[in-house]
N, CA and C atoms as an extended XYZ file, in Angstrom:
168
Properties=species:S:1:pos:R:3:atomname:S:1:resname:S:1:resid:I:1 pbc="F F F"
N        32.660       -1.237        8.011 N   MET     1
C        32.194       -1.914        6.822 CA  MET     1
C        30.921       -2.714        7.099 C   MET     1
N        30.888       -3.374        8.246 N   ALA     2
C        29.706       -4.163        8.605 CA  ALA     2
C        28.488       -3.262        8.790 C   ALA     2
N        28.717       -2.053        9.285 N   THR     3
C        27.608       -1.113        9.464 CA  THR     3
C        26.974       -0.768        8.123 C   THR     3
N        27.784       -0.570        7.099 N   TRP     4
C        27.254       -0.264        5.772 CA  TRP     4
C        26.463       -1.442        5.210 C   TRP     4
N        26.945       -2.656        5.431 N   LEU     5
C        26.244       -3.837        4.942 CA  LEU     5
C        24.892       -4.007        5.635 C   LEU     5
N        24.882       -3.878        6.941 N   ILE     6
C        23.624       -4.011        7.681 CA  ILE     6
C        22.661       -2.895        7.298 C   ILE     6
N        23.167       -1.690        7.176 N   GLY     7
C        22.319       -0.563        6.780 CA  GLY     7
C        21.729       -0.745        5.393 C   GLY     7
N        22.526       -1.248        4.469 N   SER     8
C        22.007       -1.447        3.111 CA  SER     8
C        20.973       -2.569        3.066 C   SER     8
N        21.159       -3.609        3.859 N   VAL     9
C        20.168       -4.685        3.915 CA  VAL     9
C        18.860       -4.164        4.487 C   VAL     9
N        18.921       -3.353        5.521 N   VAL    10
C        17.711       -2.786        6.130 CA  VAL    10
C        17.002       -1.871        5.139 C   VAL    10
N        17.738       -1.014        4.464 N   VAL    11
C        17.136       -0.095        3.492 CA  VAL    11
C        16.517       -0.880        2.338 C   VAL    11
N        17.191       -1.891        1.843 N   LEU    12
C        16.635       -2.711        0.766 CA  LEU    12
C        15.363       -3.429        1.206 C   LEU    12
N        15.330       -3.901        2.432 N   ALA    13
C        14.127       -4.568        2.936 CA  ALA    13
C        12.958       -3.593        3.007 C   ALA    13
N        13.203       -2.378        3.461 N   ILE    14
C        12.141       -1.366        3.538 CA  ILE    14
C        11.643       -1.008        2.145 C   ILE    14
N        12.555       -0.820        1.211 N   VAL    15
C        12.177       -0.491       -0.170 CA  VAL    15
C        11.373       -1.631       -0.788 C   VAL    15
N        11.761       -2.857       -0.542 N   LEU    16
C        11.042       -4.007       -1.073 CA  LEU    16
C         9.613       -4.077       -0.528 C   LEU    16
N         9.460       -3.850        0.752 N   VAL    17
C         8.121       -3.880        1.350 CA  VAL    17
C         7.259       -2.754        0.784 C   VAL    17
N         7.816       -1.564        0.663 N   LEU    18
C         7.051       -0.445        0.099 CA  LEU    18
C         6.673       -0.710       -1.350 C   LEU    18
N         7.581       -1.258       -2.129 N   TYR    19
C         7.293       -1.557       -3.529 CA  TYR    19
C         6.186       -2.597       -3.644 C   TYR    19
N         6.311       -3.675       -2.881 N   ARG    20
C         5.312       -4.747       -2.975 CA  ARG    20
C         3.956       -4.299       -2.460 C   ARG    20
N         3.924       -3.333       -1.532 N   THR    21
C         2.663       -2.900       -0.957 CA  THR    21
C         1.977       -1.846       -1.819 C   THR    21
N         2.709       -0.876       -2.329 N   PHE    22
C         2.080        0.277       -2.964 CA  PHE    22
C         2.344        0.423       -4.453 C   PHE    22
N         3.474       -0.025       -4.967 N   PHE    23
C         3.863        0.324       -6.324 CA  PHE    23
C         3.839       -0.825       -7.309 C   PHE    23
N         3.424       -1.977       -6.905 N   ARG    24
C         3.390       -3.124       -7.806 CA  ARG    24
C         2.299       -2.898       -8.851 C   ARG    24
N         2.569       -3.296      -10.091 N   LYS    25
C         1.633       -3.043      -11.184 CA  LYS    25
C         0.354       -3.858      -11.052 C   LYS    25
N         0.461       -5.141      -10.745 N   ASN    26
C        -0.765       -5.911      -10.573 CA  ASN    26
C        -1.328       -5.632       -9.197 C   ASN    26
N        -2.593       -5.498       -9.129 N   LYS    27
C        -3.233       -5.091       -7.879 CA  LYS    27
C        -3.658       -6.288       -7.039 C   LYS    27
N        -2.941       -7.387       -7.129 N   ALA    28
C        -3.301       -8.570       -6.364 CA  ALA    28
C        -3.047       -8.369       -4.878 C   ALA    28
N        -2.018       -7.640       -4.528 N   GLY    29
C        -1.708       -7.430       -3.130 CA  GLY    29
C        -1.900       -5.982       -2.735 C   GLY    29
N        -1.497       -5.655       -1.558 N   GLY    30
C        -1.541       -4.278       -1.118 CA  GLY    30
C        -2.704       -4.001       -0.188 C   GLY    30
N        -3.090       -2.772       -0.156 N   CYS    31
C        -4.096       -2.339        0.802 CA  CYS    31
C        -5.484       -2.857        0.460 C   CYS    31
N        -5.729       -3.274       -0.764 N   SER    32
C        -7.049       -3.774       -1.115 CA  SER    32
C        -7.384       -5.057       -0.372 C   SER    32
N        -6.369       -5.763        0.111 N   GLN    33
C        -6.618       -6.982        0.866 CA  GLN    33
C        -7.150       -6.688        2.264 C   GLN    33
N        -6.922       -5.509        2.780 N   CYS    34
C        -7.351       -5.208        4.147 CA  CYS    34
C        -8.747       -4.608        4.166 C   CYS    34
N        -9.488       -4.709        3.070 N   GLU    35
C       -10.826       -4.142        2.997 CA  GLU    35
C       -11.745       -4.758        4.042 C   GLU    35
N       -11.618       -6.057        4.268 N   ASP    36
C       -12.458       -6.722        5.251 CA  ASP    36
C       -12.135       -6.282        6.673 C   ASP    36
N       -10.893       -5.881        6.907 N   VAL    37
C       -10.469       -5.486        8.239 CA  VAL    37
C       -10.977       -4.088        8.566 C   VAL    37
N       -11.141       -3.237        7.553 N   GLY    38
C       -11.601       -1.876        7.779 CA  GLY    38
C       -10.515       -0.852        7.568 C   GLY    38
N        -9.769       -0.970        6.495 N   CYS    39
C        -8.697       -0.036        6.182 CA  CYS    39
C        -9.289        1.351        5.946 C   CYS    39
N        -8.804        2.391        6.631 N   PRO    40
C        -9.377        3.724        6.441 CA  PRO    40
C        -9.170        4.271        5.034 C   PRO    40
N        -8.109        3.846        4.339 N   LEU    41
C        -7.907        4.312        2.971 CA  LEU    41
C        -8.968        3.743        2.047 C   LEU    41
N        -9.319        2.475        2.219 N   ILE    42
C       -10.347        1.849        1.397 CA  ILE    42
C       -11.694        2.471        1.704 C   ILE    42
N       -11.985        2.707        2.983 N   ASP    43
C       -13.263        3.311        3.366 CA  ASP    43
C       -13.407        4.694        2.741 C   ASP    43
N       -12.352        5.479        2.758 N   GLN    44
C       -12.402        6.822        2.177 CA  GLN    44
C       -12.584        6.741        0.664 C   GLN    44
N       -11.910        5.814        0.022 N   ALA    45
C       -12.045        5.665       -1.423 CA  ALA    45
C       -13.468        5.253       -1.784 C   ALA    45
N       -14.077        4.397       -0.999 N   LYS    46
C       -15.466        4.001       -1.255 CA  LYS    46
C       -16.415        5.187       -1.101 C   LYS    46
N       -16.168        6.028       -0.116 N   MET    47
C       -17.017        7.208        0.086 CA  MET    47
C       -16.894        8.168       -1.088 C   MET    47
N       -15.692        8.363       -1.590 N   VAL    48
C       -15.494        9.249       -2.734 CA  VAL    48
C       -16.197        8.696       -3.964 C   VAL    48
N       -16.093        7.393       -4.199 N   GLN    49
C       -16.769        6.787       -5.348 CA  GLN    49
C       -18.275        6.891       -5.193 C   GLN    49
N       -18.793        6.693       -3.988 N   ALA    50
C       -20.245        6.791       -3.788 CA  ALA    50
C       -20.716        8.210       -4.031 C   ALA    50
N       -19.937        9.206       -3.601 N   ASN    51
C       -20.323       10.606       -3.830 CA  ASN    51
C       -20.301       10.937       -5.314 C   ASN    51
N       -19.332       10.402       -6.047 N   LYS    52
C       -19.262       10.663       -7.490 CA  LYS    52
C       -20.479       10.052       -8.199 C   LYS    52
N       -20.898        8.869       -7.754 N   ARG    53
C       -22.063        8.221       -8.368 CA  ARG    53
C       -23.330        9.005       -8.107 C   ARG    53
N       -23.468        9.548       -6.892 N   ARG    54
C       -24.660       10.323       -6.576 CA  ARG    54
C       -24.741       11.622       -7.372 C   ARG    54
N       -23.588       12.249       -7.601 N   LYS    55
C       -23.566       13.513       -8.334 CA  LYS    55
C       -23.812       13.325       -9.820 C   LYS    55
N       -23.456       12.150      -10.352 N   ALA    56
C       -23.580       11.918      -11.795 CA  ALA    56
C       -25.007       11.590      -12.197 C   ALA    56
């Protein structure tokens, strides 16, 4: 029984972190905060936007 409780707490913690990082509606948090650090996802998104601007 204790194994199920510990497992459910761990799974809930992982789901909470994923939700707060990627799926939250307001964009106050998440990967956009790591732009100053050099997040590769942000860098790639900036390159795609720059390419779209050049083509337009």
